[in-house]
Steps between C-alpha positions, in 0.01 A plus 500: 500500500788738578695398184548802276419745778739786557688534826279791607186302433626214712572739789150649483349151501699397810396811692136434414516145634657618828229763544224246432643261758497778765131571430403133544688476829340816635152369422551168688367434859667687784696252713375454857752642745642241744524639854829453676518193722458580876579275792189368681395712794643394834233325712414673827583257781204383711593555862345288774230671702661594829366309800317728738684519827295380796363764734706553816457225762288296260554127458399400146388141449578383146302232317668158490411211271524254786534501876861535626618171646718664764705811577763398241251459215607676177167686494626730776772637271249729327331613820557862606660522846383751758728569796360684799618577850339375820587684820519337841262569787504373857826322583606540134464879507787678325562209266367431151490228239472519121241270345495412129174382348396361161159394371356281224150383417329248276139464391398384845775570754735767633856435626715724719872453561671675792864508608663669800821473698498314830826391661344191656192286441293500820325166551469455873161631615565405860580131440540276804848374590591236759817551705500151652298608803232743394336654195522869406396708203775632276529869429414594145205572277460477120534714187185621328365713217148641497311675220181697553246581227160666490185290466279803559658851494685592821539867585859624444626151410616597149726767653594348837483125445454279805575798726137596439392182680757476780346613829765430759460140617200434276453507125186596315321731262338825611148429376271200465484539123880471463675167452853378431658177376811378684752259342730380778798280419681346801834324470417255781120473519393505134799458267557128578147435371547701180250772586463853634229553761200682352312741727295817488470830688177660622418770753656443842411616851825633637334608824411138577822364355308314229696479178342521156748247363326171416580171326319402182253211538658155474765292669854604572710692746691359792460410865728472802665171585503485880360304791238639737782600730668679207839368607574262212372388157191282484544365146779374277550371145329165445787252446275302264464795260761667287492875576359722228744771603801386700549702815134609514200333661170463312180434687413194293848352556522559875455251785487540877828468687467212744860437598703813569793281608563425133636855445864589550675830564487732198182356347266759347122473456299771319286729715266577210276234345412577137163430338465462124301791353168451322208706373545873450784500750704284262470722190862617488776261391846595625859382470762682706871419474783648705844484344819702540341766717190557288140388521328437167125456521261397221127550558220390269122538511200498269417841355144448618427263789132582531541540878371819659800508733750527210599777261379410149750602231388648168796555260329818376539659845774581750518418871673678791691279741751516784772264618640416843813290561574331833852397598484243780241725661144535629216713366614832647859476371522508121604685184215682326497626141534878511352581159145455380532194273274395215457187284399548138477258208685534169514291184 
């Protein structure tokens, strides 16, 4: 086609083709712009919801899948400890003891774990000892821990604890409508049977010396082991029965002493005879262990017993309580929690 064309004609033809190609390109579709590649946004970390700190002097019971078997059960690892001070009164005035408490609960029961320092386990409670000639009662009492709750509201109890019910030598509420629940663990008289004594508090008559402290209905408690002359023990361990708790005397394992000549110098016979608890008085299971200068006490009870002499626990509510610790001492000599304590239930 270009044969015979002059050089100028060929140049014009080439320029025309180049121009035509530019027009075609300009008329084609506009290419879609590709945005620059960006790194994916950094994910905002999800932080755990902070656990709400318990209110001051509040013992929070956490929900457990199963009942703790003992004080060493792994379930206690998640429990929130509360440590409070108990100040001495009576012969213990000027002294104090720190008590650490933990709490767990299941669908039907509540469990409390207490620990406090005590240089020596007191397990005498006036036991008889024979010196080869005569009998005498040994000096010494027992260690104890008592917890008081409200069954019906008690004036000033939430702020003062058991001080609101202590009236000198008697104990009681200040009005007939008020009522308390008393859990009383005793190292000698209840611990060997695996229970804490369950009682209640109603209005007393201090003028007449009548206490408002009562025992729940049912069997239990203890009695004195002595003859009518009160100069020696009347009962001993039945040799035909293996003792339920070695060193302690249970009523259903005791027999009358008929031959005192069989005893030798140094022999000891318990002064207190223990009775197995039953009924409402036997609601509270307890295991206390003293080791290396510390008492560890595990208590367990149904959330709701259905007894009108017991506090009935509802996990949606909270409950004021007070604690007293006895160190080889009687009722008037003890350590009493100084703060107003409260039990609440968590998840």
